[in-house]
N, C-alpha and C positions, 0 to 999 in steps of 0.2 A: 500426692502433686506431680504435675506434668510439666514439661517444658515446653513452650511455644515459640516459633519464630515468627515476626511480625513484620509488614509492610506498611506504614504509614505515614501521613502528612501531618505536620503541625499548623498551628492558625495562619500562619505565614505562608503556606503551600510548600514547604519545603520537605523533601523525601527523607523520610527516617525509616531504618531498619535495625531490628535487635531481636533479643530473646527476654522473655519473661517466664515465671513459674506461675502455675495456677492450676485449680482444682479441675476444671474443664474449659472447653473453648467459649462457653457464655462468660466464664468467669474472666477469661483473659481479655474479650472484649469489653468488659465493664472497668477494667483495669484501665485499658488504654483511653476509655471515655474518663476518666478520673485523671489522667494525666493530660487532657485536651487535645488528644490526637485522633485524627481521622483514620479510622482504620481501611485498609485495602486488602490485603491478604493476612490471615492468621491461622496457622496449621501447626499440628505437633512436629516438633523438632525431628529431623531426618527421614521424613516420609517424602517418599518421589512422587506420590499419588497424589491426584487431585484433591482428595477430599478423604475423610475416615471410612467413606465404603469401600476402598482398596482398589479403585480402577483406575487405570491409565486414561490421560485424555490426549489425543492429538490436538494439532492446531486448527483441524477443520473439523471439529465436531458438528458444526453449526453453521451455516452459511449467513452472510448479512442479510440475505432475502428473508431467510427462515427466521431470523432474530426479528426482524421487523413484522412479521406476521403474529409471532408471540407475543411482542409487545401490543400490538394492536389488540389480538384475542383479549390480552389480560385487560387493559383499557376499557373495552366492549362489556366484558362481564361486569368488571368494578363498578364502572356507570350505570350497570342495569340493576346493582346492590348485592351482587354475589358477592358471599365472603371470602376474603383472599384463599384461605385452603382449600374451598370448594374451587376457587378459579385455577389453583395449581393441580389441584386433582384432575380436572377437565384438560388441562394441557398434556398432563403425563398421558391420559389415554388417546389424546389425539397423536400423540408421538410414539406409540408402542414400535411401532416399525423403525423407528432411529432408537435403537437399544440404549446407545452411549447418551442422547441426548435426553431420553426417558429418565434414566438413571440420573441424570444431572438434576431434571427438574424433580424427579421424586425425592431426592435428598434436600434439595431448595424447601420442599413441601415440609419433609421433615423436620428442618431447622428452624421454620418458621413457627409450625406447630409446638418444638420445645421453647419456644418464648424469643428467638432471635427476629431482629427486624430482615425486611424481603432483602435489604442493601446488604447487611452483614452476611447473610445465604448466598448472594448471588456473588459476593466478593471472596469467597471460596472456592470460585474457579474463573480465574483469571482469563483463561484461555478461550471459555465461552462466554462472559459478560465483561468487556474491557472496565477497565478504571473508570473512564468517562461515564458511563452506563452507570456504575454502581454508586458514583459520587451523585449524580442526578437522583436516583431514585432515593439514596440517604436524604438529600434536600428536599424531595418532595414527601417522604414521609415525616419528616420534622415538621414539615411546613403545612402540612394536610390536604395536599394536591397531586396526590401519588398519580391521580386517574390522568391528570392534565400532562405530568412528565411522562408516562408510559405511550400516552398519544404524541408528544414531541419528538420522544425517541423513535416510534415507528416512522413518522414522517423524516427523520433525520436520516437513520439507517436507511430507508428507502432511496433518500436521495444521494445517498453515499454509494450504494450500490448501482443506482441508475448511472451516475456519473463514472464509476468503474467500467460499467458495462460499455458505455459510449466509448471510453477512451480504447478499451482492450477490440472492440468491435470496429472502430477506425484502423487500427494497426493491424487486423487480421489480414487485409488484402495485400498491405505491401508487405507483410511477412511470408504470407503466400507467394509472392512473385520471386523475391529473394530466394527462398527455397526452391523453387521449381527453376530457376534460373539456374543456380548453383549445381543441380542435380543434373541439369541437361547438358550444360558445358562440361562437366565432369564425364557424363557417358559420352559426348562426343570425342573428347580428348582420349580416353582409354579405349573405346570400344571402335568407334568411326574413324578416325583420322589415320589410325594404323593399316586400315584396309587401302588407303589411298597410297601410303607411304610404299605399299608393293608396287605402283606403277611408276615411281620417282626412282631413276637410277642417278645418283649422284654424279657416277663417274662419265655418265653419256649425257647427262641435262646439266646445264649451268641454272640452279634453282635461286629463285629471289631470295634475299634475306629473311623475309617475313615466313617463306614458307620452312627453309631450313629452321629458323626458331620454332616454329610448330610443330615440324616433325621430332625435333630434340627434346621438346617440352612433354610432347605427348610419350614419347619412346621413355622419358624419365617416369612420369607417371604412370604408365603401366609395368614398370620394372619395380617400381618403389611406392605403390597406391597404399598399401599396408602401414609404411613408413610414415607416408604424408598424412593419413587419416590418425595415425596416433598422435604425430606431432602437433596437428591441429587439435586434438582432444587435451592434448598437454597443455598447450597453450591456454586453452578455454579453462582449463581447470585451475593455472596457475592464476589467470586474470582474476577468476572467481574468487580464489582464495587471497588475493590481494585486496580486492574489493570490500571483501567481508573483513579485512583486517582492519582495526580503529584508525591508523595512518591512512591506511588505502582506502577507507571509505570517506575518510574527512577529506581526501585529496579529489574524490570522484563526485562527490556532494558537491565541491567547490567548480569543477570543472563542468559538470552537467548543466548548471546553471548558465554558461558562458556558451553553450552549443548553439548553432544556427537551429531556427525553427523550434528545434525540440526544446532550448534552454527557456524560452518565454513561456510554452505549455507547462513544464515543470515548476516553473515558480507560480504559475497562476493556479496550478492544482493544490500546490502547498499554501497559497493565501488563501483560497477558497474554504479549504477543509479547515485552517485556522479561525477563519470569520466563524464559520459556521457553529465549529465544537466551542469557540468562546462564547458565542451569542446565544447559543441554547443554553449553555452550562449558566450563565448569566440570568437568564429569562427564568431558571429554574431555582433561583435562589443559591447557587454557590459562588461563596466568596471569590474575588478578582484574582486574587494570588494564587488559589487554590485552582482556578478556572486556567488561569494562564499557564501554571505548571502542566497541567494534561494537555492543554490544545499544543503547547511545545512540545512534548513528547509524541504528539500525533501528526507532527508535519512530514515526517518521511525524509527529511534534509538537516543534516548536522549544521551547516552552513547558517540555514535560517532557523532553526532551533537556538543557535546562538545569539541572534539577535532577540527572540522573544526572552531568551534567558536575562540579557541586558534589559530589556525591558519590566521584567520581573523586578529586578533592583531598583530602576528608576522609578516603578510604579510606589514602591515600598519607601522610596525616599520621596514621595510626594508629587514627581513630575507627571504630567500627562502621558498618556498609552502612546499617543500619536508621535511624541518627538522622539523616543528612540528607536522605535520601528522605522522612522525614516533615515535613519543613519547611515545605511550602506545602500539605500537605493533600490533595494530588491522589493520594497513594497512598492504599488502604482502611486504617484501625487494624488491622484483624485480620490482613492481610498483612503490616504491618509489623510485628505481634507475632511472625508466623511467622517470619520472616526472622532477628529479633533473637534467636529462642531456636534457630534453625538455626545461627546464627554461633557461639555459645556452645555448642552440642554438634558442631560442626565437620560438618554434613550440609546444608550451604546447597546443594550442587548437586541433591541429592534432593528438598528441601523446596521449591527452587524451580520444578522441574517439576511437584510435586504442585501447588503455587499456580498454575501455568498451567493445569492439567487443572482445578481447582476455579473458576479465574476464566472459562475458556472456557463450562464449564456455566454460572455465572451470567450470563454474557454472552448464552448462547443465551435463556435465560429472559427476560432484559431486553428481546432483540429482538422475541421473540415477544409479549410486553406491549406494546411499543410498537406492533407492526404491527395487533394486535387492536386498539388504541385509535386508531389512523390511519387504518385503513379505513373504519369507519363516519363518521369525520371528514368524510374526502374525498367520501364519498358523499352524505353530508349537505350540503357545501359547493357540490358540482358540483349535485345536485336543486335546492339553496336558489336559486342562480343562474338555472337553468331555468326554475323555477317562478315567480322576478321576473319574467323575461322574458314570458313566458305571462301572467302575471296582469295586467302594464302594457297587452298587448295586447288582452286580453280585458276589461279594466275601462271602457273607454268603449263597448264594446258592451252590457254589463249596464247601464250609465248610461242609454243609450237605450231598453232594452228596460222598464226600470222608471220612465222617465220618459213612456214612450206614444208617443215620437217614431217 
C-alpha cells in the first residue's frame, strides 16, 4: 500500500485536499470517485516530481499556442476515427524535439494504456494541462463528446493566446520608449553634462539656478552611480516581494483596478477571461459551481475573484448569477443584463462566450486608444527632459553672449 496526496473538488465545487492509501494510483482515483470527488491531482506523497517518471517540469514546458495545436491535432485525429492511444503516439513522435513535452505526452499515453481516463492522465501534469482543461476533458469523456471538447479547447486556448499577444504587443513600444528614454537621460547626466561643467566657473559666472541644480545632480550621479543603481534595484526587489505577499497582492489588486486608463483594461481582461472560461466549461457539461470555482481562480485578481466567490455562495443558495456579480460595480452593467437574460432563457453558456467575444473586441479598442494616448505623452516627456537638460546647459552661454562678456 502506498500513500497518495490528492487535490479534488466535491459536487459543490469546493476545493478539497488530503491523503489516502491505495495499492496504486488507479486505485486511489477509484477511491476518490467512490467519494463523489472530482480528482484534480493525485500523486505519491513526498514526490516533488511531476509524475512517476521522475522528471521535473518547469512552468513553461509548453506554450499556450503549442497547447492549442496539440488539442486541435487530437480533435482532428479522433474525428478521423484514430484510436486515442494511436493519437497520443502520433503527438509524441511529432514533439520529439521538445524532450520534456514528449515525455509528458508519452506518460499520458502510458497511463491511458493502463486504464486511466485521458483527463486523469492529464491531471498528473497541472503545470502543462490546467485544471480548466482537465475538467472539460473529463466532462467530455463522461458525455461522449471528447472530440468537440478538444476542438473547443483548441479554440479557447488560441483566443487566449491572441489576447495575450495583443496586450504584450501593444505595450512593447511604450516600454521601449521608457527604457530608451531612461538610458539616454542617464548617459547625458553621467557622461555629457560633466563635459560642459568644465566650462562653467561658479566663481566667475553667475549660473542660473536650473544650471546649478543640473550640475550638482550630474556630479552626484557620476560619483554615486553604483549606489543609485543598487538602490533602484533594491527598491524594485522590495516592491516585488511586497506585491508577491498575500497582503501586498490584495492591496495591489484593489489599486490597479482604479488606475487611470489601465484600470479599465485590467478589469475588462479579467471579465472577458471569466466569461470565456465559464461559458466554455458550461457548454462542455461542467457543473456551474465547479465551473465558477475554476473561472474564479483564473481571473488573476483577488478583488474580482472574491466577488465570484460570493457569487458561488449565492448561486448555491438559489440566487441568479447576475445579482452577486453586480454588487461592487466591477462588472459592466450591459454584461450583467445579458447574463441575467441568459439565465432566464437557459442560454448562459452561449451568451457568456458571445459576451467574451464582444468584451475582447472592446478591450482591443481600449488598448489601441490607450497606446495612442500613451505614445505621444511618453515622447513629450522624454523630449521635455532632454530639452530641460540642454536649456540648462545653454542658458549660461546665452547669458554671457547677451551681456557682452
